Structure formats: structure tokens, C-alpha cells
BAMI-96570 format. One record per residue (C-alpha): residue in three letters; x, y, z. Coordinates in nm, 4 decimals, always signed. Layout:
BEGIN
site papa = ALA	east = X	north = Y	up = Z
...
END
This chain:
BEGIN
site papa = UNK	east = +11.6103	north = +10.3033	up = +8.4833
site papa = UNK	east = +11.3495	north = +10.0958	up = +8.3000
site papa = UNK	east = +11.2553	north = +9.7504	up = +8.4260
site papa = UNK	east = +11.3911	north = +9.5907	up = +8.1059
site papa = UNK	east = +11.7393	north = +9.6945	up = +8.2220
site papa = UNK	east = +11.7021	north = +9.5350	up = +8.5659
site papa = UNK	east = +11.8391	north = +9.1904	up = +8.6566
site papa = UNK	east = +11.5822	north = +8.9123	up = +8.6600
site papa = UNK	east = +11.4870	north = +8.7644	up = +8.9963
site papa = UNK	east = +11.6049	north = +8.4159	up = +9.0868
site papa = UNK	east = +11.3543	north = +8.1302	up = +9.0481
site papa = UNK	east = +11.2546	north = +8.1404	up = +9.4161
site papa = UNK	east = +11.1888	north = +8.5136	up = +9.4033
site papa = UNK	east = +10.9958	north = +8.4846	up = +9.0781
site papa = UNK	east = +10.7767	north = +8.2096	up = +9.2241
site papa = UNK	east = +10.7085	north = +8.4136	up = +9.5374
site papa = UNK	east = +10.6143	north = +8.7178	up = +9.3298
site papa = UNK	east = +10.3878	north = +8.5087	up = +9.1067
site papa = UNK	east = +10.2072	north = +8.3740	up = +9.4131
site papa = UNK	east = +10.1546	north = +8.7263	up = +9.5451
site papa = UNK	east = +10.0397	north = +8.8491	up = +9.2029
site papa = UNK	east = +9.7791	north = +8.5724	up = +9.1999
site papa = UNK	east = +9.6480	north = +8.6811	up = +9.5403
site papa = UNK	east = +9.6274	north = +9.0449	up = +9.4274
site papa = UNK	east = +9.4559	north = +8.9471	up = +9.1014
site papa = UNK	east = +9.1994	north = +8.7373	up = +9.2876
site papa = UNK	east = +9.1190	north = +9.0314	up = +9.5135
site papa = UNK	east = +9.0841	north = +9.2663	up = +9.2166
site papa = UNK	east = +8.8522	north = +9.0230	up = +9.0376
site papa = UNK	east = +8.6393	north = +8.9877	up = +9.3502
site papa = UNK	east = +8.5521	north = +9.3562	up = +9.3224
site papa = UNK	east = +8.2538	north = +9.4487	up = +9.1048
site papa = UNK	east = +8.4629	north = +9.7153	up = +8.9369
site papa = UNK	east = +8.7639	north = +9.4845	up = +8.8797
site papa = UNK	east = +8.9664	north = +9.7662	up = +9.0363
site papa = UNK	east = +9.1517	north = +9.8325	up = +9.3601
site papa = UNK	east = +9.3144	north = +10.1535	up = +9.4756
site papa = UNK	east = +9.6892	north = +10.1787	up = +9.4408
site papa = UNK	east = +9.7000	north = +10.2146	up = +9.8201
site papa = UNK	east = +9.5582	north = +9.8621	up = +9.8527
site papa = UNK	east = +9.7968	north = +9.7300	up = +9.5865
site papa = UNK	east = +10.0917	north = +9.8882	up = +9.7693
site papa = UNK	east = +9.9723	north = +9.7475	up = +10.1024
site papa = UNK	east = +9.9618	north = +9.3941	up = +9.9604
site papa = UNK	east = +10.2884	north = +9.4315	up = +9.7684
site papa = UNK	east = +10.4716	north = +9.5397	up = +10.0819
site papa = UNK	east = +10.2909	north = +9.3701	up = +10.3701
site papa = UNK	east = +10.1007	north = +9.0602	up = +10.2500
site papa = UNK	east = +10.1836	north = +8.7804	up = +10.4994
site papa = UNK	east = +10.4836	north = +8.5699	up = +10.3923
site papa = UNK	east = +10.4929	north = +8.7210	up = +10.0412
site papa = UNK	east = +10.4973	north = +9.1018	up = +10.0708
site papa = UNK	east = +10.8274	north = +9.2848	up = +10.0388
site papa = UNK	east = +10.8625	north = +9.3511	up = +10.4113
site papa = UNK	east = +10.7123	north = +9.0166	up = +10.5165
site papa = UNK	east = +10.9045	north = +8.7822	up = +10.2877
site papa = UNK	east = +11.2491	north = +8.6365	up = +10.3329
site papa = UNK	east = +11.4671	north = +8.8502	up = +10.1071
site papa = UNK	east = +11.7284	north = +9.0804	up = +10.2554
site papa = UNK	east = +11.6182	north = +9.4439	up = +10.2238
site papa = UNK	east = +11.8725	north = +9.6625	up = +10.4023
site papa = UNK	east = +12.2427	north = +9.7186	up = +10.3544
site papa = UNK	east = +12.4815	north = +9.6487	up = +10.0696
site papa = UNK	east = +12.3427	north = +9.2963	up = +10.0215
site papa = UNK	east = +11.9861	north = +9.4261	up = +9.9987
site papa = UNK	east = +11.7955	north = +9.6752	up = +9.7870
site papa = UNK	east = +11.8924	north = +10.0025	up = +9.9576
site papa = UNK	east = +12.1075	north = +10.1439	up = +10.2367
site papa = UNK	east = +11.9596	north = +10.3409	up = +10.5258
site papa = UNK	east = +12.1390	north = +10.5860	up = +10.7548
site papa = UNK	east = +12.2204	north = +10.3335	up = +11.0334
site papa = UNK	east = +12.3833	north = +10.1081	up = +10.7704
site papa = UNK	east = +12.5967	north = +10.4000	up = +10.6538
site papa = UNK	east = +12.7420	north = +10.4959	up = +10.9907
site papa = UNK	east = +12.7261	north = +10.3783	up = +11.3499
site papa = UNK	east = +12.7372	north = +10.7452	up = +11.4468
site papa = UNK	east = +12.3846	north = +10.8007	up = +11.3153
site papa = UNK	east = +12.2110	north = +10.6142	up = +11.5956
site papa = UNK	east = +12.4570	north = +10.7418	up = +11.8536
site papa = UNK	east = +12.3780	north = +11.1012	up = +11.7575
site papa = UNK	east = +12.0095	north = +11.0526	up = +11.8430
site papa = UNK	east = +12.1071	north = +10.9822	up = +12.2036
site papa = UNK	east = +12.0910	north = +11.3452	up = +12.3316
site papa = UNK	east = +11.7336	north = +11.3775	up = +12.2072
site papa = UNK	east = +11.6403	north = +11.0409	up = +12.3577
site papa = UNK	east = +11.8048	north = +11.1228	up = +12.6900
site papa = UNK	east = +11.6315	north = +11.4602	up = +12.7222
site papa = UNK	east = +11.2938	north = +11.3100	up = +12.6307
site papa = UNK	east = +11.3195	north = +11.0236	up = +12.8778
site papa = UNK	east = +11.4393	north = +11.2553	up = +13.1550
site papa = UNK	east = +11.1241	north = +11.4636	up = +13.1104
site papa = UNK	east = +10.8825	north = +11.1685	up = +13.0803
site papa = UNK	east = +10.9578	north = +10.8001	up = +13.1364
site papa = UNK	east = +11.2651	north = +10.5884	up = +13.0700
site papa = UNK	east = +11.1443	north = +10.3943	up = +12.7683
site papa = UNK	east = +11.1702	north = +10.3969	up = +12.3891
site papa = UNK	east = +10.9289	north = +10.2598	up = +12.1292
site papa = UNK	east = +11.0781	north = +10.2183	up = +11.7813
site papa = UNK	east = +10.8584	north = +10.1543	up = +11.4784
site papa = UNK	east = +10.9892	north = +9.9633	up = +11.1774
site papa = UNK	east = +11.3345	north = +9.8934	up = +11.3203
site papa = UNK	east = +11.4791	north = +9.7617	up = +10.9927
site papa = UNK	east = +11.7969	north = +9.5637	up = +11.0460
site papa = UNK	east = +11.8117	north = +9.6561	up = +11.4162
site papa = UNK	east = +12.1249	north = +9.8656	up = +11.3730
site papa = UNK	east = +11.9590	north = +10.1886	up = +11.4858
site papa = UNK	east = +11.8466	north = +10.0267	up = +11.8104
site papa = UNK	east = +12.1919	north = +9.8796	up = +11.8680
site papa = UNK	east = +12.3696	north = +10.2098	up = +11.8019
site papa = UNK	east = +12.1316	north = +10.4121	up = +12.0171
site papa = UNK	east = +12.1418	north = +10.1683	up = +12.3084
site papa = UNK	east = +12.5219	north = +10.1529	up = +12.3007
site papa = UNK	east = +12.5514	north = +10.5315	up = +12.3177
site papa = UNK	east = +12.2847	north = +10.5645	up = +12.5868
site papa = UNK	east = +12.4788	north = +10.3125	up = +12.7946
site papa = UNK	east = +12.7979	north = +10.5111	up = +12.7415
site papa = UNK	east = +12.6352	north = +10.8322	up = +12.8705
site papa = UNK	east = +12.4606	north = +10.6494	up = +13.1560
site papa = UNK	east = +12.1091	north = +10.7054	up = +13.0191
site papa = UNK	east = +11.9899	north = +10.3573	up = +12.9266
site papa = UNK	east = +11.6125	north = +10.3195	up = +12.8995
site papa = UNK	east = +11.4458	north = +10.0804	up = +13.1384
site papa = UNK	east = +11.2591	north = +9.9426	up = +12.8361
site papa = UNK	east = +11.3195	north = +9.9416	up = +12.4597
site papa = UNK	east = +11.0241	north = +9.8149	up = +12.2581
site papa = UNK	east = +11.0124	north = +9.7474	up = +11.8826
site papa = UNK	east = +10.6967	north = +9.7203	up = +11.6761
site papa = UNK	east = +10.7623	north = +9.5616	up = +11.3359
site papa = UNK	east = +10.5193	north = +9.3730	up = +11.1118
site papa = UNK	east = +10.7867	north = +9.1527	up = +10.9562
site papa = UNK	east = +10.8788	north = +8.8255	up = +11.1233
site papa = UNK	east = +11.1905	north = +8.8015	up = +10.9077
site papa = UNK	east = +11.3024	north = +9.1471	up = +11.0161
site papa = UNK	east = +11.2291	north = +9.0715	up = +11.3817
site papa = UNK	east = +11.4641	north = +8.7742	up = +11.3590
site papa = UNK	east = +11.7313	north = +8.9881	up = +11.1943
site papa = UNK	east = +11.6881	north = +9.2610	up = +11.4567
site papa = UNK	east = +11.7408	north = +9.0076	up = +11.7358
site papa = UNK	east = +12.0489	north = +8.8747	up = +11.5591
site papa = UNK	east = +12.1890	north = +9.2280	up = +11.5186
site papa = UNK	east = +12.1316	north = +9.3207	up = +11.8824
site papa = UNK	east = +12.2786	north = +8.9974	up = +12.0143
site papa = UNK	east = +12.5919	north = +9.0439	up = +11.8040
site papa = UNK	east = +12.6383	north = +9.4219	up = +11.8431
site papa = UNK	east = +12.5245	north = +9.4824	up = +12.2030
site papa = UNK	east = +12.4936	north = +9.1376	up = +12.3655
site papa = UNK	east = +12.4756	north = +9.2773	up = +12.7189
site papa = UNK	east = +12.1795	north = +9.4985	up = +12.6225
site papa = UNK	east = +11.9831	north = +9.2635	up = +12.3953
site papa = UNK	east = +11.7647	north = +9.1323	up = +12.6784
site papa = UNK	east = +11.6473	north = +9.4883	up = +12.7419
site papa = UNK	east = +11.4631	north = +9.4867	up = +12.4052
site papa = UNK	east = +11.1135	north = +9.3446	up = +12.3557
site papa = UNK	east = +10.8950	north = +9.3099	up = +12.0467
site papa = UNK	east = +10.5308	north = +9.4149	up = +12.0380
site papa = UNK	east = +10.2546	north = +9.2697	up = +11.8224
site papa = UNK	east = +10.0262	north = +9.5744	up = +11.8461
site papa = UNK	east = +10.0221	north = +9.9381	up = +11.9497
site papa = UNK	east = +10.0103	north = +9.9908	up = +12.3251
site papa = UNK	east = +9.7053	north = +10.1651	up = +12.4645
site papa = UNK	east = +9.9284	north = +10.4324	up = +12.6182
site papa = UNK	east = +10.2955	north = +10.5205	up = +12.6102
site papa = UNK	east = +10.5253	north = +10.7643	up = +12.7884
site papa = UNK	east = +10.8796	north = +10.8211	up = +12.6630
site papa = UNK	east = +11.0313	north = +10.8458	up = +12.3138
site papa = UNK	east = +10.8540	north = +10.7161	up = +12.0036
site papa = UNK	east = +11.1050	north = +10.6819	up = +11.7202
site papa = UNK	east = +11.0568	north = +10.6072	up = +11.3496
site papa = UNK	east = +11.3334	north = +10.6248	up = +11.0891
site papa = UNK	east = +11.2198	north = +10.5826	up = +10.7264
site papa = UNK	east = +10.8770	north = +10.4475	up = +10.8188
site papa = UNK	east = +10.6352	north = +10.7055	up = +10.6774
site papa = UNK	east = +10.7727	north = +10.6673	up = +10.3236
site papa = UNK	east = +10.6620	north = +10.3016	up = +10.3143
site papa = UNK	east = +10.3024	north = +10.3605	up = +10.4192
site papa = UNK	east = +10.0449	north = +10.2982	up = +10.1430
site papa = UNK	east = +9.9438	north = +10.6037	up = +9.9397
site papa = UNK	east = +9.6662	north = +10.6842	up = +9.6963
site papa = UNK	east = +9.7603	north = +10.8035	up = +9.3492
site papa = UNK	east = +9.5637	north = +11.1049	up = +9.2285
site papa = UNK	east = +9.5465	north = +11.2582	up = +8.8813
site papa = UNK	east = +9.4185	north = +11.6111	up = +8.8380
site papa = UNK	east = +9.2815	north = +11.6450	up = +8.4836
site papa = UNK	east = +9.1083	north = +11.9684	up = +8.3964
site papa = UNK	east = +8.8105	north = +12.0033	up = +8.6284
site papa = UNK	east = +8.8190	north = +11.6352	up = +8.7293
site papa = UNK	east = +9.0063	north = +11.4705	up = +9.0140
site papa = UNK	east = +9.0699	north = +11.1028	up = +8.9419
site papa = UNK	east = +9.2105	north = +10.8251	up = +9.1558
site papa = UNK	east = +9.4535	north = +10.5928	up = +8.9810
site papa = UNK	east = +9.4114	north = +10.2270	up = +9.0691
site papa = UNK	east = +9.5048	north = +9.8829	up = +8.9420
site papa = UNK	east = +9.3144	north = +9.6273	up = +8.7344
site papa = UNK	east = +9.4038	north = +9.2706	up = +8.6396
site papa = UNK	east = +9.3937	north = +9.1677	up = +8.2723
site papa = UNK	east = +9.2839	north = +8.8256	up = +8.1481
site papa = UNK	east = +9.6474	north = +8.7121	up = +8.1280
site papa = UNK	east = +9.7078	north = +8.8111	up = +8.4927
site papa = UNK	east = +9.9068	north = +9.1258	up = +8.4181
site papa = UNK	east = +9.8438	north = +9.4447	up = +8.6114
site papa = UNK	east = +9.7354	north = +9.7649	up = +8.4423
site papa = UNK	east = +9.6641	north = +10.1205	up = +8.5528
site papa = UNK	east = +9.3052	north = +10.2501	up = +8.5505
site papa = UNK	east = +9.1613	north = +10.5833	up = +8.6660
site papa = UNK	east = +8.8204	north = +10.6559	up = +8.8135
site papa = UNK	east = +8.6620	north = +10.9585	up = +8.9759
site papa = UNK	east = +8.8040	north = +11.0190	up = +9.3221
site papa = UNK	east = +8.5673	north = +11.0182	up = +9.6180
site papa = UNK	east = +8.5630	north = +11.0139	up = +9.9972
site papa = UNK	east = +8.8752	north = +11.1017	up = +10.1942
site papa = UNK	east = +9.0967	north = +11.0963	up = +9.8850
site papa = UNK	east = +8.8800	north = +11.3565	up = +9.7124
site papa = UNK	east = +8.8541	north = +11.5674	up = +10.0280
site papa = UNK	east = +9.2330	north = +11.5809	up = +10.0610
site papa = UNK	east = +9.3027	north = +11.6280	up = +9.6895
site papa = UNK	east = +9.0620	north = +11.9209	up = +9.6552
site papa = UNK	east = +9.2705	north = +12.1304	up = +9.8942
site papa = UNK	east = +9.6150	north = +12.0670	up = +9.7509
site papa = UNK	east = +9.8001	north = +12.3436	up = +9.5605
site papa = UNK	east = +9.8255	north = +12.1726	up = +9.2220
site papa = UNK	east = +9.7677	north = +12.2928	up = +8.8671
site papa = UNK	east = +9.6374	north = +12.0302	up = +8.6192
site papa = UNK	east = +9.7520	north = +11.8218	up = +8.4492
site papa = UNK	east = +9.9193	north = +11.6707	up = +8.7534
site papa = UNK	east = +9.9830	north = +11.3263	up = +8.9048
site papa = UNK	east = +10.0896	north = +11.2784	up = +9.2647
site papa = UNK	east = +10.0182	north = +11.1012	up = +9.5908
site papa = UNK	east = +9.8110	north = +11.1617	up = +9.9007
site papa = UNK	east = +9.8824	north = +10.9722	up = +10.2193
site papa = UNK	east = +9.5875	north = +10.9595	up = +10.4608
site papa = UNK	east = +9.7338	north = +10.6454	up = +10.6219
site papa = UNK	east = +10.0500	north = +10.8322	up = +10.7251
site papa = UNK	east = +9.8440	north = +11.1154	up = +10.8737
site papa = UNK	east = +9.6260	north = +10.8638	up = +11.0577
site papa = UNK	east = +9.9347	north = +10.6906	up = +11.1968
site papa = UNK	east = +10.0782	north = +11.0184	up = +11.3280
site papa = UNK	east = +9.7415	north = +11.1028	up = +11.4835
site papa = UNK	east = +9.7327	north = +10.7610	up = +11.6520
site papa = UNK	east = +10.0778	north = +10.8240	up = +11.7973
site papa = UNK	east = +9.9444	north = +11.1536	up = +11.9305
site papa = UNK	east = +9.6577	north = +10.9684	up = +12.0949
site papa = UNK	east = +9.8672	north = +10.7020	up = +12.2661
site papa = UNK	east = +10.1513	north = +10.9330	up = +12.3769
site papa = UNK	east = +10.0674	north = +11.0511	up = +12.7272
site papa = UNK	east = +10.4013	north = +11.2284	up = +12.7815
site papa = UNK	east = +10.7269	north = +11.2403	up = +12.5910
site papa = UNK	east = +10.8183	north = +11.2963	up = +12.2266
site papa = UNK	east = +10.7681	north = +11.1588	up = +11.8769
site papa = UNK	east = +11.0775	north = +11.1784	up = +11.6532
site papa = UNK	east = +11.0394	north = +11.1077	up = +11.2799
site papa = UNK	east = +11.3194	north = +11.0978	up = +11.0217
site papa = UNK	east = +11.2433	north = +11.0523	up = +10.6532
site papa = UNK	east = +11.2857	north = +11.2022	up = +10.3080
site papa = UNK	east = +11.0354	north = +11.4556	up = +10.1847
site papa = UNK	east = +10.9300	north = +11.8173	up = +10.1610
site papa = UNK	east = +10.6860	north = +12.0719	up = +10.2996
site papa = UNK	east = +10.3634	north = +12.0829	up = +10.0989
site papa = UNK	east = +10.4610	north = +12.3814	up = +9.8843
site papa = UNK	east = +10.7652	north = +12.1880	up = +9.7576
site papa = UNK	east = +10.5987	north = +11.8474	up = +9.7456
site papa = UNK	east = +10.3321	north = +11.9683	up = +9.5023
site papa = UNK	east = +10.5636	north = +12.1969	up = +9.3081
site papa = UNK	east = +10.4596	north = +12.2531	up = +8.9437
site papa = UNK	east = +10.7757	north = +12.0805	up = +8.8206
site papa = UNK	east = +10.7028	north = +11.7698	up = +9.0308
site papa = UNK	east = +10.3967	north = +11.6894	up = +8.8219
site papa = UNK	east = +10.4642	north = +11.3149	up = +8.7988
site papa = UNK	east = +10.4725	north = +11.2586	up = +9.1741
site papa = UNK	east = +10.7446	north = +11.1041	up = +9.3896
site papa = UNK	east = +10.6640	north = +10.7323	up = +9.3669
site papa = UNK	east = +10.9814	north = +10.5246	up = +9.3384
site papa = UNK	east = +11.0833	north = +10.1586	up = +9.3620
site papa = UNK	east = +11.4126	north = +10.0025	up = +9.4696
site papa = UNK	east = +11.5398	north = +9.6657	up = +9.3533
site papa = UNK	east = +11.8955	north = +9.5468	up = +9.4162
site papa = UNK	east = +12.0219	north = +9.9036	up = +9.4523
site papa = UNK	east = +11.8541	north = +10.0115	up = +9.1293
site papa = UNK	east = +11.5785	north = +10.2736	up = +9.1278
site papa = UNK	east = +11.2861	north = +10.2456	up = +8.8897
site papa = UNK	east = +10.9314	north = +10.3788	up = +8.8665
site papa = UNK	east = +10.7129	north = +10.0732	up = +8.7929
site papa = UNK	east = +10.5538	north = +9.9408	up = +9.1150
site papa = UNK	east = +10.3556	north = +9.6815	up = +8.9165
site papa = UNK	east = +10.6756	north = +9.4970	up = +8.8170
site papa = UNK	east = +10.7392	north = +9.1733	up = +9.0141
site papa = UNK	east = +10.5211	north = +9.2670	up = +9.3178
site papa = UNK	east = +10.6752	north = +9.1686	up = +9.6483
site papa = UNK	east = +11.0327	north = +9.1964	up = +9.5225
site papa = UNK	east = +11.0522	north = +9.5779	up = +9.5070
site papa = UNK	east = +11.0526	north = +9.8338	up = +9.7798
site papa = UNK	east = +10.7835	north = +10.0913	up = +9.6959
site papa = UNK	east = +10.8261	north = +10.4344	up = +9.8503
site papa = UNK	east = +10.7108	north = +10.7929	up = +9.8249
site papa = UNK	east = +10.8412	north = +11.1152	up = +9.9713
site papa = UNK	east = +10.6711	north = +11.2521	up = +10.2803
site papa = UNK	east = +10.4465	north = +11.5584	up = +10.2852
site papa = UNK	east = +10.5735	north = +11.7015	up = +10.6130
site papa = UNK	east = +10.3027	north = +11.9671	up = +10.6203
site papa = UNK	east = +10.0429	north = +11.6886	up = +10.6367
site papa = UNK	east = +10.2481	north = +11.5197	up = +10.9104
site papa = UNK	east = +10.2624	north = +11.8424	up = +11.1114
site papa = UNK	east = +9.8885	north = +11.9017	up = +11.0711
site papa = UNK	east = +9.8073	north = +11.5486	up = +11.1851
site papa = UNK	east = +10.0321	north = +11.5744	up = +11.4893
site papa = UNK	east = +9.9042	north = +11.9112	up = +11.6064
site papa = UNK	east = +9.5414	north = +11.8106	up = +11.5430
site papa = UNK	east = +9.5910	north = +11.5069	up = +11.7674
site papa = UNK	east = +9.7071	north = +11.7192	up = +12.0607
site papa = UNK	east = +10.0828	north = +11.7137	up = +12.0086
site papa = UNK	east = +10.3085	north = +12.0182	up = +12.0300
site papa = UNK	east = +10.5377	north = +12.0698	up = +11.7310
site papa = UNK	east = +10.8953	north = +12.0786	up = +11.8646
site papa = UNK	east = +11.0636	north = +12.1536	up = +11.5337
site papa = UNK	east = +11.1290	north = +12.0626	up = +11.1720
site papa = UNK	east = +11.4670	north = +12.0765	up = +11.0022
site papa = UNK	east = +11.7056	north = +11.9003	up = +10.7662
site papa = UNK	east = +11.8812	north = +11.5828	up = +10.8725
site papa = UNK	east = +12.2161	north = +11.7587	up = +10.8415
site papa = UNK	east = +12.1168	north = +12.0424	up = +11.0749
site papa = UNK	east = +11.9656	north = +11.8033	up = +11.3289
site papa = UNK	east = +12.2647	north = +11.5685	up = +11.3384
site papa = UNK	east = +12.5162	north = +11.8517	up = +11.3628
site papa = UNK	east = +12.3311	north = +12.0173	up = +11.6493
site papa = UNK	east = +12.3135	north = +11.6833	up = +11.8288
site papa = UNK	east = +12.6910	north = +11.6434	up = +11.7998
site papa = UNK	east = +12.7735	north = +11.4116	up = +11.5116
site papa = UNK	east = +13.0914	north = +11.6015	up = +11.4197
site papa = UNK	east = +13.2166	north = +11.5819	up = +11.7787
site papa = UNK	east = +13.1496	north = +11.2088	up = +11.7770
site papa = UNK	east = +13.3388	north = +11.1800	up = +11.4499
site papa = UNK	east = +13.6420	north = +11.3565	up = +11.5984
site papa = UNK	east = +13.6342	north = +11.1151	up = +11.8914
site papa = UNK	east = +13.6764	north = +10.8130	up = +11.6612
site papa = UNK	east = +14.0520	north = +10.8735	up = +11.6404
site papa = UNK	east = +14.3222	north = +11.0772	up = +11.4652
site papa = UNK	east = +14.2065	north = +11.2419	up = +11.1452
site papa = UNK	east = +14.4541	north = +11.0386	up = +10.9403
site papa = UNK	east = +14.3542	north = +10.7019	up = +11.0858
site papa = UNK	east = +14.1707	north = +10.4412	up = +10.8791
site papa = UNK	east = +13.8779	north = +10.4343	up = +11.1215
site papa = UNK	east = +13.8334	north = +10.8106	up = +11.1120
site papa = UNK	east = +13.8544	north = +10.8309	up = +10.7336
site papa = UNK	east = +13.5977	north = +10.5529	up = +10.6912
site papa = UNK	east = +13.3549	north = +10.7197	up = +10.9318
site papa = UNK	east = +13.4195	north = +11.0632	up = +10.7807
site papa = UNK	east = +13.3157	north = +10.9357	up = +10.4380
site papa = UNK	east = +12.9926	north = +10.7931	up = +10.5814
site papa = UNK	east = +12.9160	north = +11.1058	up = +10.7822
site papa = UNK	east = +12.9701	north = +11.3141	up = +10.4704
site papa = UNK	east = +12.6882	north = +11.1172	up = +10.3014
site papa = UNK	east = +12.4606	north = +11.1778	up = +10.6003
site papa = UNK	east = +12.5273	north = +11.5530	up = +10.5959
site papa = UNK	east = +12.5956	north = +11.6528	up = +10.2365
site papa = UNK	east = +12.3171	north = +11.8478	up = +10.0600
site papa = UNK	east = +12.3786	north = +11.6346	up = +9.7500
site papa = UNK	east = +12.3398	north = +11.3112	up = +9.9497
site papa = UNK	east = +12.1068	north = +11.2637	up = +10.2510
site papa = UNK	east = +12.1672	north = +11.5851	up = +10.4398
site papa = UNK	east = +11.9078	north = +11.8006	up = +10.2652
site papa = UNK	east = +11.6585	north = +11.5538	up = +10.1189
site papa = UNK	east = +11.6059	north = +11.3850	up = +10.4555
site papa = UNK	east = +11.4173	north = +11.5838	up = +10.7172
site papa = UNK	east = +11.3541	north = +11.5503	up = +11.0890
site papa = UNK	east = +11.0300	north = +11.6479	up = +11.2617
site papa = UNK	east = +10.9530	north = +11.6137	up = +11.6309
site papa = UNK	east = +10.6462	north = +11.6524	up = +11.8495
site papa = UNK	east = +10.6042	north = +11.6471	up = +12.2256
site papa = UNK	east = +10.3289	north = +11.6139	up = +12.4805
site papa = UNK	east = +10.3176	north = +11.6857	up = +12.8507
site papa = UNK	east = +10.6768	north = +11.8049	up = +12.8806
site papa = UNK	east = +10.8154	north = +12.1563	up = +12.8937
site papa = UNK	east = +11.1693	north = +12.0481	up = +12.8198
site papa = UNK	east = +11.3584	north = +12.2104	up = +12.5329
site papa = UNK	east = +11.4647	north = +11.9163	up = +12.3171
site papa = UNK	east = +11.7910	north = +11.9329	up = +12.1183
site papa = UNK	east = +11.8266	north = +11.9340	up = +11.7417
site papa = UNK	east = +11.6144	north = +12.2265	up = +11.6252
site papa = UNK	east = +11.7714	north = +12.5372	up = +11.7761
site papa = UNK	east = +11.9975	north = +12.6523	up = +11.4941
site papa = UNK	east = +11.8081	north = +12.5872	up = +11.1728
site papa = UNK	east = +11.4436	north = +12.5234	up = +11.2519
site papa = UNK	east = +11.2285	north = +12.5289	up = +10.9370
site papa = UNK	east = +10.8854	north = +12.5136	up = +11.0974
site papa = UNK	east = +10.7919	north = +12.8327	up = +10.9142
site papa = UNK	east = +10.8134	north = +12.6459	up = +10.5807
site papa = UNK	east = +10.5438	north = +12.3919	up = +10.6717
END
């Protein structure tokens, strides 16, 4: 969909975006080259204090927001992660650290199921940059699991060390990426400039530094435009550093490197979401659009292993959820002709179907200091594709 077909923002949203655009323009003009990397633009568009997409006041998740995540689709999603969480905590320490907890539904679902199976963590910590989302997470937990809400705490920074389960659902896809264009013998980085009228425009320059180092080793055939994500790799490596024992569980949409940089994917994976519409112009109304890319899971695996983590497994979301018992949980919701069962069955179908989330979304897990076999990867492990 083109941006001309999208609904206009309300006056408050337009004013907020204009204020953010002014900040971005001022930063661009402060540079001698009148240019910033797209990674910096994306960082400001998503995370600028008070104005960025994830730090402003608009509702992002669910049917009233811009997109729907797995916990919003079905309460069984979070519950099905419980066997993995239980096994991890039993082999390390009884605590969970969730990054980017969204609406808080995943935490609520997981805690409720862990209570049901008598495996509650002694501590559930959430690290989220958004004050608005923190408030919504607290509201969700207090309404969904009031007896467990006091067990949750919010962190302002990474801990120096952690033992237990580190969990991140749809976090890597929102980390800033660099745009790279391979053109003949040249490798260019695509960035953003600010015109005299304040509008944003694309501009390419020769790639250098880390971006060039990464891009030179990717299996692409020019002409080609795609993304590289050193920030995501650095984040995974930092998790490997701080995890003393336990596991890191990541769920997101993406591919192994050979599929990510497939010849037919020569325009990259960058996508924006606005009021449940997808479009491809991240320069349009900055701060009001979610900007995402698919995840290069080969890069994630390399970063984890290089940081001292053991790769537990890599598979599709459908395979992981089925091995962890989502269909058994569905059957337990009631008779197959009941309204509750039929509603949950429709949601579970979206989580598992290859044409919905089941194949596009992947699950990768790492461990450190534990010899425990963790559930979810026994039947259809795809580590060999990384």
C-alpha cells in the first residue's frame, strides 16, 4: 500500500510527528555531510524520548493499535512457553527477564500458567524503554493476574549478571538497521538527508567501518538493497555476556542467511505498520509508524555462539509451540463445539498455519551453564539451515 492511500493522522499525532521530524532534521543539519545513517533515523523514529513510536502515547499493540502480536491473538501463546521456562529455571535460578514486554499480555499469560503448574519464578523482571508501555504492562498484569502483579519489577538498565530465563518476543525486528546497496563493485550505505523544506530524502554514500565489514561477506549479487543489523548481533552478544546460567529464548519473524539474502529478495525486508496497514516508506510521518525488518537468524546464532552461549535449537514457531503442547492446551479449553474452544482454535490456527505466523516466525534458543535438554526443538530442529 502506498502512503497516499493511508488515513491521515489526527492533529495531535501530526503535531507530535512534526516535532520529531524537526529534531531529526536538526541532527542531520548538524552533521558536516547533512546525512545520517538510516540506523540513526530508525533509532530516533522509534525511541526518541516522548516522541518516538515506542516512547510516545499512541496505542501500538492489539486491534486498537497498529499490529497484533502473538500474545494478543491467543492466551495460549504465553502459556505454551511455560514448559521451556520451567525447565530453564529448574536448571539455573527461579527468575525471568523479559525484554520489550509490549502490552504485558505475554508476562500475564506465562505467569498464570507457571502458577498453575506450580513453577512460579521468584522474580519476573521487565526491561522496556517505553514509559507508556510500562504503564500499560502494569495495568495488564493488575487486571489479568492481580495476585501475581507484585511479583513483577521493571528495570531501567541491563543487570550486570543474570541467571534464569531471558525472553524476547518480537524485539530483534525493531532494533535499528543499516540499509546497504550493492551496486556493481561498490557497496553503499543508504542514509537520510533533510531538504530545505524539512522533508526527508534518501542519499547513498560509500559504506565503511562495521557496515562495510559485514556487507562484504554477505551472499548477494548486485544490484541489491537490503539490511544489516549489527545492533541486534551486539544485543545478543551482550545477553551472552550477562547470562551466567540459564537460557535465552528469542521469537521473531525472519530467515536463515541463505533465505534472507535470496536473489529474489533484492529490495530488502524493511516494512512499516500504521493502523493495521503495511507500507514501505519509513520516512512518512516519523514517530507514528512501526518500522521493522526481518531477522537474519544466522547472524543471531553467530553472535550468540561467539559470546559463549550454546545453541539449543532453531525451528519454526509452529513446531516449537506444538512440541511445547499448544494443541493439548487447546483441547483443555472445553468441548470442541463450545464457543470458547472455537474462538481459541481460530487464534491457534493463525499461530500455527504456514500461511499465517507458523512458518514466517521462528524460535531460537541458547543456553549457558546447564546440561538440561530444553523442550521445543526435538522434532523439527532446523539448526542445519543456519
